[in-house]
DORO-872556 format. One record per residue: x, y, z of N, C-alpha, C in turn; residue number from 0; residue in three letters. Coordinates in steps of 0.001 Angstrom, whole numbers, plus 500000, padded with zeros to 6 digits. Layout:
REM DORO-872556
{node {X,Y,Z},{X,Y,Z},{X,Y,Z},NUM,ALA},
...
//
This chain:
REM DORO-872556
{node {574710,556422,214076},{575249,556741,215376},{576420,557623,215248},0,MET},
{node {576720,558353,216293},{577716,559428,216273},{578890,559133,217198},1,SER},
{node {579936,559875,216935},{581089,559902,217847},{580960,561043,218778},2,ILE},
{node {581104,560756,220060},{580976,561796,221090},{582288,561971,221849},3,ALA},
{node {582510,563170,222318},{583657,563441,223144},{583170,563860,224495},4,ALA},
{node {583912,563511,225511},{583549,563888,226904},{584781,564578,227499},5,TYR},
{node {584551,565760,228089},{585568,566534,228748},{585110,566752,230168},6,ILE},
{node {586074,566520,231103},{585786,566738,232537},{587014,567392,233120},7,ARG},
{node {586715,568491,233882},{587755,569064,234712},{587281,568963,236140},8,VAL},
{node {588221,568688,237036},{587857,568508,238413},{588051,569825,239230},9,SER},
{node {588663,570777,238578},{588799,572095,239293},{588976,573162,238181},10,SER},
{node {588871,574419,238588},{588987,575544,237652},{590418,575662,237109},11,ASP},
{node {591331,574990,237741},{592753,575111,237302},{593080,574191,236128},12,LYS},
{node {592181,573306,235774},{592462,572371,234668},{592014,573003,233362},13,GLN},
{node {592545,572536,232245},{592410,573155,230944},{591459,572357,230005},14,ASP},
{node {590322,572980,229754},{589381,572388,228791},{589982,572390,227381},15,VAL},
{node {590642,573472,227037},{591187,573639,225667},{592211,572515,225356},16,ALA},
{node {593034,572157,226358},{594033,571108,226106},{593317,569780,225837},17,ARG},
{node {592283,569444,226581},{591570,568204,226345},{590918,568212,225015},18,GLN},
{node {590251,569366,224611},{589606,569447,223346},{590587,569302,222224},19,ARG},
{node {591765,569906,222292},{592792,569758,221299},{593282,568322,221129},20,GLU},
{node {593438,567649,222234},{593865,566271,222294},{592884,565390,221583},21,SER},
{node {591622,565617,221821},{590526,564845,221225},{590460,565168,219704},22,ILE},
{node {590606,566376,219341},{590615,566782,217943},{591808,566150,217164},23,ASN},
{node {592965,566056,217800},{594089,565360,217173},{593747,563884,216951},24,ARG},
{node {593092,563255,217891},{592678,561852,217730},{591762,561776,216530},25,TRP},
{node {590782,562692,216400},{589860,562654,215278},{590600,562812,213958},26,ALA},
{node {591567,563741,213888},{592341,563915,212676},{593173,562638,212290},27,ASP},
{node {593836,562069,213297},{594603,560865,213047},{593781,559683,212611},28,ARG},
{node {592599,559560,213151},{591748,558408,212828},{590789,558683,211682},29,SER},
{node {590770,559892,211178},{589889,560170,210032},{588413,560201,210484},30,GLY},
{node {588166,560444,211770},{586826,560529,212294},{586398,561973,212563},31,GLN},
{node {585128,562157,212784},{584594,563446,213160},{583762,563364,214417},32,SER},
{node {584125,564161,215378},{583328,564200,216651},{582122,565105,216388},33,VAL},
{node {580926,564558,216521},{579791,565359,216304},{579004,565792,217547},34,SER},
{node {579326,565137,218646},{578608,565418,219901},{579702,565706,220978},35,LEU},
{node {579569,566843,221707},{580473,567162,222761},{579737,567273,224058},36,TRP},
{node {580217,566620,225081},{579631,566679,226402},{580748,567138,227352},37,PHE},
{node {580434,568098,228219},{581402,568700,229098},{580862,568836,230521},38,GLU},
{node {581717,568589,231457},{581562,569011,232847},{582778,569886,233108},39,ASP},
{node {582645,571204,232805},{583812,572059,232882},{583624,573276,233728},40,SER},
{node {582508,573371,234420},{582274,574479,235339},{582410,574028,236763},41,GLN},
{node {583197,574722,237610},{583301,574396,238990},{584057,573112,239195},42,GLY},
{node {583657,572325,240272},{584333,571102,240618},{583536,569931,240130},43,ARG},
{node {584159,568975,239487},{583526,567796,238932},{584305,566561,239315},44,ASN},
{node {584258,566200,240616},{585083,565017,241082},{584741,563765,240326},45,PRO},
{node {585704,562968,240159},{585478,561670,239424},{584567,560737,240214},46,ARG},
{node {584528,560837,241547},{583717,559945,242296},{582263,560345,242449},47,ASP},
{node {581853,561434,241781},{580484,561924,241890},{579841,561920,240461},48,LEU},
{node {580009,560840,239747},{579479,560829,238351},{577965,561112,238325},49,ALA},
{node {577230,560751,239327},{575794,560961,239362},{575453,562483,239415},50,HIS},
{node {576425,563291,239809},{576162,564755,239874},{576662,565508,238668},51,LYS},
{node {577397,564863,237796},{577974,565519,236655},{576914,565516,235511},52,ARG},
{node {576321,566630,235255},{575254,566788,234279},{575654,566363,232842},53,GLN},
{node {576811,566841,232403},{577285,566442,231068},{577456,564961,230944},54,GLY},
{node {578049,564340,231933},{578248,562884,231916},{576921,562149,231893},55,PHE},
{node {576000,562601,232653},{574646,561966,232687},{573912,562107,231295},56,GLN},
{node {574118,563290,230673},{573540,563433,229319},{574234,562504,228348},57,ARG},
{node {575497,562277,228496},{576279,561389,227644},{575686,559965,227804},58,LEU},
{node {575550,559505,229050},{575016,558158,229268},{573652,558003,228660},59,LEU},
{node {572788,559033,228784},{571430,558924,228204},{571524,558808,226670},60,LYS},
{node {572435,559568,226104},{572607,559502,224621},{573082,558099,224211},61,ALA},
{node {573932,557510,224988},{574379,556112,224710},{573188,555196,224819},62,VAL},
{node {572446,555280,225868},{571321,554415,226064},{570256,554595,224969},63,GLU},
{node {570130,555793,224426},{569197,556094,223339},{569723,555580,222004},64,ALA},
{node {570912,555059,221931},{571496,554536,220671},{572035,555656,219796},65,GLY},
{node {572357,556814,220359},{572808,557934,219560},{574324,557999,219420},66,LEU},
{node {575034,557213,220244},{576534,557332,220332},{577103,555906,220089},67,VAL},
{node {578023,555809,219178},{578691,554521,218888},{580121,554529,219501},68,SER},
{node {580696,555674,219665},{582044,555826,220150},{582168,557037,221076},69,THR},
{node {582859,556903,222163},{583177,558045,223044},{584687,558147,223073},70,ILE},
{node {585152,559408,223019},{586577,559699,223102},{586771,560642,224291},71,VAL},
{node {587728,560299,225104},{588162,561155,226250},{589627,561419,226135},72,VAL},
{node {590079,562483,226751},{591508,562783,226737},{592334,561641,227327},73,ASP},
{node {591891,561158,228483},{592518,559981,229130},{591490,559329,230053},74,SER},
{node {591792,558121,230434},{590777,557336,231217},{590336,558110,232445},75,GLN},
{node {591240,558826,233136},{590818,559451,234336},{589833,560614,234091},76,ASP},
{node {589810,561125,232877},{588840,562202,232590},{587447,561642,232459},77,ARG},
{node {587272,560329,232165},{585964,559715,232166},{585391,559757,233568},78,PHE},
{node {586185,559400,234533},{585902,559585,235905},{584977,558585,236572},79,GLY},
{node {585547,557732,237367},{584758,556774,238178},{585379,556737,239598},80,THR},
{node {584504,556308,240561},{584985,556292,241931},{585837,555093,242220},81,ARG},
{node {585644,553953,241488},{586405,552746,241764},{586265,551777,240591},82,ASP},
{node {586925,550658,240723},{586892,549614,239647},{585519,549093,239401},83,ALA},
{node {584678,548981,240479},{583360,548491,240308},{582479,549429,239506},84,HIS},
{node {582568,550710,239764},{581809,551655,238933},{582337,551720,237498},85,GLN},
{node {583617,551609,237366},{584216,551547,236022},{583624,550410,235221},86,TRP},
{node {583533,549216,235866},{582975,548060,235202},{581508,548263,234883},87,GLY},
{node {580745,548899,235778},{579339,549154,235499},{579177,550075,234331},88,ALA},
{node {579960,551101,234236},{579896,552040,233138},{580249,551352,231794},89,PHE},
{node {581327,550535,231838},{581753,549821,230618},{580672,548892,230183},90,LEU},
{node {580038,548180,231110},{578895,547285,230802},{577787,548075,230114},91,THR},
{node {577460,549218,230634},{576409,550029,230037},{576762,550400,228574},92,LEU},
{node {578016,550833,228412},{578506,551196,227042},{578412,549980,226114},93,LEU},
{node {579013,548932,226492},{579070,547739,225624},{577661,547155,225341},94,LEU},
{node {576807,547146,226335},{575428,546708,226133},{574686,547526,225129},95,ASP},
{node {575149,548754,224882},{574477,549654,223928},{575309,549861,222730},96,ASN},
{node {576289,548955,222444},{577091,549029,221217},{577990,550193,221108},97,GLY},
{node {578523,550655,222252},{579389,551867,222282},{580780,551494,222768},98,CYS},
{node {581778,552003,222097},{583172,551826,222509},{583724,553096,223122},99,SER},
{node {584745,552971,223928},{585379,554087,224634},{586840,554074,224310},100,LEU},
{node {587363,555213,223810},{588742,555371,223451},{589325,556574,224220},101,PHE},
{node {590670,556517,224440},{591322,557729,224879},{591961,558390,223675},102,ASP},
{node {592440,559584,223858},{592950,560389,222739},{594242,559818,222108},103,ALA},
{node {594849,558886,222816},{596089,558230,222199},{595663,557125,221249},104,SER},
{node {594436,556789,221259},{593893,555754,220351},{593671,554440,221014},105,GLY},
{node {593962,554346,222322},{593762,553096,223085},{592280,552845,223312},106,LYS},
{node {591809,551659,223010},{590393,551353,223308},{590271,550905,224730},107,GLU},
{node {589660,551772,225504},{589493,551499,226982},{588403,550468,227222},108,LEU},
{node {587524,550242,226275},{586460,549301,226453},{586790,547914,225927},109,SER},
{node {588026,547722,225531},{588465,546414,224970},{588627,545439,226122},110,ALA},
{node {588552,544117,225820},{588745,543108,226820},{590091,543158,227499},111,ASP},
//
């Protein structure tokens, strides 16, 4: 299983490069290697429309297929959910498939 990174910008004014650098610093600090990158970086990608974000949907399919053991995001809000209920549903999906979610600071977002 692989480590995946997910990058989301909600507008053209946000910086993909900054998120990528942040995730790469996490990988360097933790001695890990990100082998899969998923992005929603073109146009508008609101957090409350996860079902429309193609990169995010590909990431979830990879998790369900058992291809991803860890996901790293710049920060929790970059993962993007509409509310606490959807956040819980996504965490359940990840955990049911043996996948952990971390932010670039090293905090495990999928921990109890």
